[in-house]
LUMTIMI-251991 format. One record per atom (N, C-alpha, C): atom name; x, y, z. Coordinates in nm, 3 decimals. Example, Ala and Ser with C-alpha at 12.3 -4.5 7.8 and 13.67 -1.06 7.14 Angstrom:
2
+----+---------+---------+---------+
: at :    east :   north :      up :
+----+---------+---------+---------+
:  N :   1.319 :  -0.569 :   0.780 :
: CA :   1.230 :  -0.450 :   0.780 :
:  C :   1.320 :  -0.330 :   0.780 :
:  N :   1.285 :  -0.225 :   0.708 :
: CA :   1.367 :  -0.106 :   0.714 :
:  C :   1.290 :   0.003 :   0.787 :
+----+---------+---------+---------+
END
This chain:
116
+----+---------+---------+---------+
: at :    east :   north :      up :
+----+---------+---------+---------+
:  N :   0.080 :  -0.103 :  -0.005 :
: CA :   0.002 :  -0.012 :  -0.018 :
:  C :   0.091 :   0.111 :   0.012 :
:  N :   0.062 :   0.214 :  -0.099 :
: CA :   0.115 :   0.330 :  -0.111 :
:  C :   0.092 :   0.454 :  -0.002 :
:  N :   0.146 :   0.487 :   0.055 :
: CA :   0.125 :   0.638 :   0.160 :
:  C :   0.168 :   0.759 :   0.093 :
:  N :   0.063 :   0.815 :   0.057 :
: CA :   0.092 :   0.968 :   0.010 :
:  C :   0.110 :   1.075 :   0.157 :
:  N :   0.189 :   1.156 :   0.168 :
: CA :   0.189 :   1.227 :   0.276 :
:  C :   0.164 :   1.397 :   0.236 :
:  N :   0.044 :   1.447 :   0.226 :
: CA :   0.002 :   1.565 :   0.153 :
:  C :   0.009 :   1.693 :   0.260 :
:  N :   0.060 :   1.777 :   0.270 :
: CA :   0.069 :   1.877 :   0.364 :
:  C :  -0.105 :   1.917 :   0.377 :
:  N :  -0.123 :   1.999 :   0.563 :
: CA :  -0.236 :   2.056 :   0.558 :
:  C :  -0.306 :   2.151 :   0.419 :
:  N :  -0.202 :   2.226 :   0.349 :
: CA :  -0.271 :   2.325 :   0.285 :
:  C :  -0.295 :   2.209 :   0.163 :
:  N :  -0.236 :   2.127 :   0.142 :
: CA :  -0.300 :   2.073 :   0.012 :
:  C :  -0.369 :   1.978 :   0.005 :
:  N :  -0.419 :   1.890 :   0.195 :
: CA :  -0.536 :   1.856 :   0.148 :
:  C :  -0.664 :   1.921 :   0.166 :
:  N :  -0.665 :   2.099 :   0.261 :
: CA :  -0.689 :   2.173 :   0.195 :
:  C :  -0.792 :   2.207 :   0.107 :
:  N :  -0.651 :   2.181 :   0.058 :
: CA :  -0.694 :   2.277 :  -0.129 :
:  C :  -0.751 :   2.205 :  -0.233 :
:  N :  -0.707 :   2.028 :  -0.211 :
: CA :  -0.804 :   1.922 :  -0.262 :
:  C :  -0.943 :   1.921 :  -0.162 :
:  N :  -0.972 :   1.906 :  -0.092 :
: CA :  -1.072 :   1.911 :  -0.013 :
:  C :  -1.186 :   2.036 :  -0.087 :
:  N :  -1.122 :   2.075 :  -0.077 :
: CA :  -1.218 :   2.279 :  -0.132 :
:  C :  -1.223 :   2.231 :  -0.241 :
:  N :  -1.161 :   2.260 :  -0.341 :
: CA :  -1.185 :   2.172 :  -0.469 :
:  C :  -1.267 :   2.106 :  -0.515 :
:  N :  -1.264 :   1.972 :  -0.475 :
: CA :  -1.343 :   1.888 :  -0.489 :
:  C :  -1.497 :   1.876 :  -0.420 :
:  N :  -1.491 :   1.934 :  -0.298 :
: CA :  -1.628 :   2.007 :  -0.280 :
:  C :  -1.714 :   2.111 :  -0.361 :
:  N :  -1.609 :   2.210 :  -0.376 :
: CA :  -1.646 :   2.288 :  -0.510 :
:  C :  -1.727 :   2.278 :  -0.615 :
:  N :  -1.668 :   2.199 :  -0.658 :
: CA :  -1.698 :   2.083 :  -0.785 :
:  C :  -1.804 :   1.984 :  -0.822 :
:  N :  -1.843 :   1.963 :  -0.683 :
: CA :  -2.010 :   1.859 :  -0.649 :
:  C :  -2.139 :   1.935 :  -0.685 :
:  N :  -2.205 :   1.888 :  -0.744 :
: CA :  -2.322 :   1.887 :  -0.813 :
:  C :  -2.407 :   1.944 :  -0.691 :
:  N :  -2.533 :   2.022 :  -0.694 :
: CA :  -2.632 :   2.047 :  -0.574 :
:  C :  -2.667 :   1.924 :  -0.605 :
:  N :  -2.756 :   1.897 :  -0.452 :
: CA :  -2.871 :   1.801 :  -0.444 :
:  C :  -2.937 :   1.840 :  -0.592 :
:  N :  -3.035 :   1.901 :  -0.582 :
: CA :  -3.139 :   1.935 :  -0.715 :
:  C :  -3.037 :   1.917 :  -0.892 :
:  N :  -2.923 :   1.864 :  -0.830 :
: CA :  -2.878 :   1.853 :  -1.008 :
:  C :  -2.822 :   1.990 :  -1.063 :
:  N :  -2.824 :   2.125 :  -1.023 :
: CA :  -2.793 :   2.215 :  -1.058 :
:  C :  -2.648 :   2.254 :  -1.041 :
:  N :  -2.571 :   2.365 :  -1.124 :
: CA :  -2.464 :   2.357 :  -1.115 :
:  C :  -2.434 :   2.395 :  -0.964 :
:  N :  -2.295 :   2.381 :  -0.935 :
: CA :  -2.225 :   2.355 :  -0.761 :
:  C :  -2.221 :   2.547 :  -0.729 :
:  N :  -2.236 :   2.576 :  -0.659 :
: CA :  -2.239 :   2.699 :  -0.616 :
:  C :  -2.096 :   2.694 :  -0.559 :
:  N :  -2.044 :   2.826 :  -0.592 :
: CA :  -1.878 :   2.875 :  -0.525 :
:  C :  -1.881 :   2.900 :  -0.407 :
:  N :  -1.989 :   2.992 :  -0.379 :
: CA :  -1.979 :   3.095 :  -0.249 :
:  C :  -2.081 :   2.976 :  -0.105 :
:  N :  -1.983 :   2.859 :  -0.105 :
: CA :  -2.046 :   2.772 :   0.009 :
:  C :  -1.995 :   2.779 :   0.141 :
:  N :  -2.059 :   2.679 :   0.215 :
: CA :  -1.985 :   2.745 :   0.381 :
:  C :  -1.846 :   2.590 :   0.347 :
:  N :  -1.749 :   2.655 :   0.478 :
: CA :  -1.666 :   2.615 :   0.464 :
:  C :  -1.631 :   2.549 :   0.611 :
:  N :  -1.627 :   2.409 :   0.627 :
: CA :  -1.571 :   2.344 :   0.771 :
:  C :  -1.418 :   2.317 :   0.779 :
:  N :  -1.365 :   2.338 :   0.896 :
: CA :  -1.196 :   2.336 :   0.919 :
:  C :  -1.248 :   2.157 :   0.947 :
:  N :  -1.159 :   2.098 :   0.860 :
: CA :  -1.106 :   1.922 :   0.950 :
:  C :  -0.980 :   1.923 :   0.934 :
:  N :  -0.992 :   1.809 :   1.062 :
: CA :  -0.845 :   1.787 :   1.047 :
:  C :  -0.831 :   1.622 :   1.028 :
:  N :  -0.698 :   1.621 :   1.009 :
: CA :  -0.684 :   1.522 :   0.948 :
:  C :  -0.513 :   1.419 :   0.968 :
:  N :  -0.502 :   1.351 :   1.003 :
: CA :  -0.376 :   1.343 :   1.126 :
:  C :  -0.373 :   1.233 :   1.029 :
:  N :  -0.248 :   1.209 :   0.931 :
: CA :  -0.237 :   1.124 :   0.792 :
:  C :  -0.100 :   0.997 :   0.927 :
:  N :  -0.061 :   0.916 :   0.867 :
: CA :   0.061 :   0.848 :   0.922 :
:  C :   0.200 :   0.829 :   0.908 :
:  N :   0.265 :   0.865 :   0.995 :
: CA :   0.389 :   0.922 :   0.947 :
:  C :   0.473 :   0.783 :   0.957 :
:  N :   0.594 :   0.748 :   0.863 :
: CA :   0.673 :   0.664 :   0.910 :
:  C :   0.837 :   0.710 :   0.994 :
:  N :   0.841 :   0.637 :   1.073 :
: CA :   0.992 :   0.656 :   1.122 :
:  C :   1.077 :   0.674 :   1.099 :
:  N :   1.084 :   0.538 :   0.936 :
: CA :   1.237 :   0.612 :   0.858 :
:  C :   1.276 :   0.727 :   0.835 :
:  N :   1.414 :   0.715 :   0.812 :
: CA :   1.458 :   0.866 :   0.767 :
:  C :   1.575 :   0.869 :   0.710 :
:  N :   1.583 :   0.943 :   0.567 :
: CA :   1.681 :   0.884 :   0.512 :
:  C :   1.813 :   0.934 :   0.589 :
:  N :   1.961 :   0.830 :   0.546 :
: CA :   2.060 :   0.790 :   0.626 :
:  C :   2.151 :   0.946 :   0.607 :
:  N :   2.202 :   0.966 :   0.698 :
: CA :   2.278 :   1.114 :   0.717 :
:  C :   2.368 :   1.123 :   0.616 :
:  N :   2.382 :   1.242 :   0.544 :
: CA :   2.519 :   1.243 :   0.443 :
:  C :   2.492 :   1.371 :   0.362 :
:  N :   2.583 :   1.439 :   0.257 :
: CA :   2.547 :   1.533 :   0.204 :
:  C :   2.467 :   1.497 :   0.069 :
:  N :   2.348 :   1.558 :   0.122 :
: CA :   2.223 :   1.565 :  -0.006 :
:  C :   2.095 :   1.530 :   0.139 :
:  N :   2.124 :   1.461 :   0.265 :
: CA :   2.007 :   1.440 :   0.311 :
:  C :   1.933 :   1.574 :   0.326 :
:  N :   1.937 :   1.623 :   0.371 :
: CA :   1.870 :   1.762 :   0.397 :
:  C :   1.775 :   1.799 :   0.313 :
:  N :   1.808 :   1.774 :   0.162 :
: CA :   1.765 :   1.830 :   0.080 :
:  C :   1.645 :   1.728 :   0.015 :
:  N :   1.716 :   1.586 :   0.024 :
: CA :   1.601 :   1.438 :   0.016 :
:  C :   1.481 :   1.474 :   0.094 :
:  N :   1.544 :   1.493 :   0.225 :
: CA :   1.399 :   1.548 :   0.346 :
:  C :   1.300 :   1.582 :   0.268 :
:  N :   1.362 :   1.695 :   0.258 :
: CA :   1.324 :   1.871 :   0.235 :
:  C :   1.219 :   1.805 :   0.102 :
:  N :   1.277 :   1.766 :  -0.010 :
: CA :   1.211 :   1.772 :  -0.154 :
:  C :   1.127 :   1.593 :  -0.150 :
:  N :   1.179 :   1.510 :  -0.099 :
: CA :   1.118 :   1.370 :  -0.108 :
:  C :   0.977 :   1.315 :  -0.044 :
:  N :   0.997 :   1.367 :   0.109 :
: CA :   0.911 :   1.350 :   0.151 :
:  C :   0.787 :   1.451 :   0.156 :
:  N :   0.796 :   1.530 :   0.084 :
: CA :   0.676 :   1.592 :   0.035 :
:  C :   0.540 :   1.548 :  -0.014 :
:  N :   0.603 :   1.404 :  -0.112 :
: CA :   0.499 :   1.360 :  -0.163 :
:  C :   0.536 :   1.102 :  -0.095 :
:  N :   0.646 :   1.106 :  -0.028 :
: CA :   0.712 :   0.986 :  -0.008 :
:  C :   0.733 :   0.947 :   0.118 :
:  N :   0.706 :   0.833 :   0.099 :
: CA :   0.780 :   0.778 :   0.272 :
:  C :   0.936 :   0.799 :   0.230 :
:  N :   1.039 :   0.796 :   0.301 :
: CA :   1.208 :   0.800 :   0.294 :
:  C :   1.155 :   0.610 :   0.244 :
:  N :   1.070 :   0.523 :   0.326 :
: CA :   1.068 :   0.362 :   0.294 :
:  C :   1.046 :   0.378 :   0.174 :
:  N :   0.914 :   0.461 :   0.058 :
: CA :   0.899 :   0.431 :  -0.010 :
:  C :   1.051 :   0.442 :  -0.114 :
:  N :   1.128 :   0.566 :  -0.134 :
: CA :   1.234 :   0.582 :  -0.129 :
:  C :   1.318 :   0.517 :  -0.160 :
:  N :   1.388 :   0.459 :  -0.054 :
: CA :   1.441 :   0.398 :   0.002 :
:  C :   1.434 :   0.232 :  -0.064 :
:  N :   1.328 :   0.207 :  -0.098 :
: CA :   1.290 :   0.050 :  -0.125 :
:  C :   1.297 :   0.018 :  -0.295 :
:  N :   1.365 :   0.122 :  -0.335 :
: CA :   1.319 :   0.180 :  -0.469 :
:  C :   1.481 :   0.054 :  -0.547 :
:  N :   1.471 :  -0.008 :  -0.676 :
: CA :   1.570 :  -0.065 :  -0.741 :
:  C :   1.684 :   0.058 :  -0.727 :
:  N :   1.807 :   0.008 :  -0.731 :
: CA :   1.879 :   0.058 :  -0.729 :
:  C :   1.901 :   0.132 :  -0.843 :
:  N :   1.917 :   0.259 :  -0.877 :
: CA :   1.937 :   0.295 :  -0.996 :
:  C :   2.098 :   0.417 :  -0.973 :
:  N :   2.109 :   0.444 :  -1.079 :
: CA :   2.210 :   0.539 :  -1.114 :
:  C :   2.248 :   0.697 :  -1.103 :
:  N :   2.332 :   0.766 :  -1.094 :
: CA :   2.290 :   0.875 :  -1.105 :
:  C :   2.227 :   0.947 :  -1.182 :
:  N :   2.222 :   0.918 :  -1.295 :
: CA :   2.178 :   0.961 :  -1.396 :
:  C :   2.060 :   0.907 :  -1.427 :
:  N :   1.967 :   0.790 :  -1.363 :
: CA :   1.845 :   0.760 :  -1.383 :
:  C :   1.757 :   0.803 :  -1.291 :
:  N :   1.821 :   0.809 :  -1.200 :
: CA :   1.780 :   0.899 :  -1.042 :
:  C :   1.757 :   1.083 :  -1.155 :
:  N :   1.809 :   1.148 :  -1.164 :
: CA :   1.820 :   1.290 :  -1.247 :
:  C :   1.658 :   1.228 :  -1.336 :
:  N :   1.626 :   1.159 :  -1.413 :
: CA :   1.543 :   1.115 :  -1.494 :
:  C :   1.366 :   1.089 :  -1.414 :
:  N :   1.426 :   0.969 :  -1.305 :
: CA :   1.296 :   0.995 :  -1.232 :
:  C :   1.265 :   1.083 :  -1.166 :
:  N :   1.403 :   1.173 :  -1.116 :
: CA :   1.308 :   1.351 :  -1.048 :
:  C :   1.238 :   1.444 :  -1.159 :
:  N :   1.285 :   1.419 :  -1.275 :
: CA :   1.255 :   1.522 :  -1.415 :
:  C :   1.115 :   1.408 :  -1.419 :
:  N :   1.118 :   1.321 :  -1.377 :
: CA :   0.970 :   1.300 :  -1.460 :
:  C :   0.880 :   1.314 :  -1.303 :
:  N :   0.886 :   1.336 :  -1.216 :
: CA :   0.847 :   1.370 :  -1.139 :
:  C :   0.760 :   1.502 :  -1.097 :
:  N :   0.927 :   1.566 :  -1.166 :
: CA :   0.850 :   1.761 :  -1.179 :
:  C :   0.777 :   1.745 :  -1.274 :
:  N :   0.767 :   1.735 :  -1.397 :
: CA :   0.710 :   1.727 :  -1.498 :
:  C :   0.574 :   1.609 :  -1.499 :
:  N :   0.531 :   1.529 :  -1.468 :
: CA :   0.451 :   1.458 :  -1.459 :
:  C :   0.347 :   1.449 :  -1.346 :
:  N :   0.368 :   1.480 :  -1.238 :
: CA :   0.334 :   1.466 :  -1.106 :
:  C :   0.350 :   1.623 :  -1.070 :
:  N :   0.481 :   1.746 :  -1.078 :
: CA :   0.410 :   1.866 :  -1.060 :
:  C :   0.485 :   1.842 :  -0.927 :
:  N :   0.601 :   1.742 :  -0.930 :
: CA :   0.677 :   1.790 :  -0.776 :
:  C :   0.782 :   1.937 :  -0.822 :
:  N :   0.772 :   1.981 :  -0.686 :
: CA :   0.819 :   2.091 :  -0.668 :
:  C :   0.961 :   2.113 :  -0.658 :
:  N :   0.996 :   2.053 :  -0.699 :
: CA :   1.128 :   1.975 :  -0.663 :
:  C :   1.247 :   2.146 :  -0.764 :
:  N :   1.324 :   2.251 :  -0.698 :
: CA :   1.380 :   2.347 :  -0.776 :
:  C :   1.460 :   2.245 :  -0.876 :
:  N :   1.513 :   2.342 :  -0.967 :
: CA :   1.575 :   2.297 :  -1.069 :
:  C :   1.763 :   2.267 :  -0.995 :
:  N :   1.756 :   2.361 :  -0.973 :
: CA :   1.921 :   2.384 :  -0.886 :
:  C :   1.936 :   2.262 :  -0.767 :
:  N :   1.851 :   2.195 :  -0.716 :
: CA :   1.883 :   2.068 :  -0.688 :
:  C :   1.821 :   1.939 :  -0.695 :
:  N :   1.822 :   1.939 :  -0.860 :
: CA :   1.831 :   1.804 :  -0.905 :
:  C :   1.893 :   1.703 :  -0.884 :
:  N :   2.003 :   1.778 :  -0.918 :
: CA :   2.223 :   1.692 :  -0.928 :
:  C :   2.227 :   1.679 :  -0.715 :
:  N :   2.190 :   1.743 :  -0.667 :
: CA :   2.230 :   1.696 :  -0.530 :
:  C :   2.148 :   1.568 :  -0.463 :
:  N :   1.997 :   1.578 :  -0.534 :
: CA :   1.898 :   1.477 :  -0.498 :
:  C :   1.961 :   1.335 :  -0.573 :
:  N :   1.961 :   1.331 :  -0.668 :
: CA :   2.045 :   1.278 :  -0.743 :
:  C :   2.184 :   1.164 :  -0.690 :
:  N :   2.256 :   1.274 :  -0.692 :
: CA :   2.383 :   1.194 :  -0.603 :
:  C :   2.390 :   1.198 :  -0.463 :
:  N :   2.279 :   1.255 :  -0.392 :
: CA :   2.323 :   1.151 :  -0.257 :
:  C :   2.195 :   0.991 :  -0.280 :
:  N :   2.043 :   1.029 :  -0.389 :
: CA :   1.983 :   0.869 :  -0.355 :
:  C :   2.119 :   0.802 :  -0.442 :
:  N :   2.184 :   0.845 :  -0.504 :
: CA :   2.318 :   0.741 :  -0.597 :
:  C :   2.422 :   0.686 :  -0.454 :
:  N :   2.410 :   0.786 :  -0.414 :
: CA :   2.518 :   0.751 :  -0.317 :
:  C :   2.501 :   0.641 :  -0.214 :
:  N :   2.387 :   0.679 :  -0.151 :
: CA :   2.333 :   0.604 :  -0.023 :
:  C :   2.308 :   0.436 :  -0.130 :
:  N :   2.262 :   0.470 :  -0.218 :
: CA :   2.254 :   0.318 :  -0.247 :
:  C :   2.130 :   0.336 :  -0.255 :
:  N :   2.054 :   0.405 :  -0.255 :
: CA :   1.915 :   0.348 :  -0.217 :
:  C :   1.825 :   0.243 :  -0.287 :
:  N :   1.794 :   0.135 :  -0.289 :
: CA :   1.708 :  -0.016 :  -0.346 :
:  C :   1.593 :  -0.049 :  -0.255 :
+----+---------+---------+---------+
END
């Protein structure tokens, strides 16, 4: 089972958009000035951390936005170039907010720790 970590902001925005797009009970178009309620959701947290090393702080701040450390660390072993391709795929296909100037550091770190 894949567990995706969402920030509170991501969760609130997702729920707000989903709710705003629901049709009214009578089938009429949605009304966008609906009342909102605050909802608290506690998502599971993985106890696994990235191993220390150059780039661990960047991997923690960027990869753990969407993935658990376990999910990243249990991937098949990839080369640095393959990690760069994976990171770029996450940026372009899934909208991962990893800054372009941090791609090399994350890829080098994941290659260096032998993430697999």
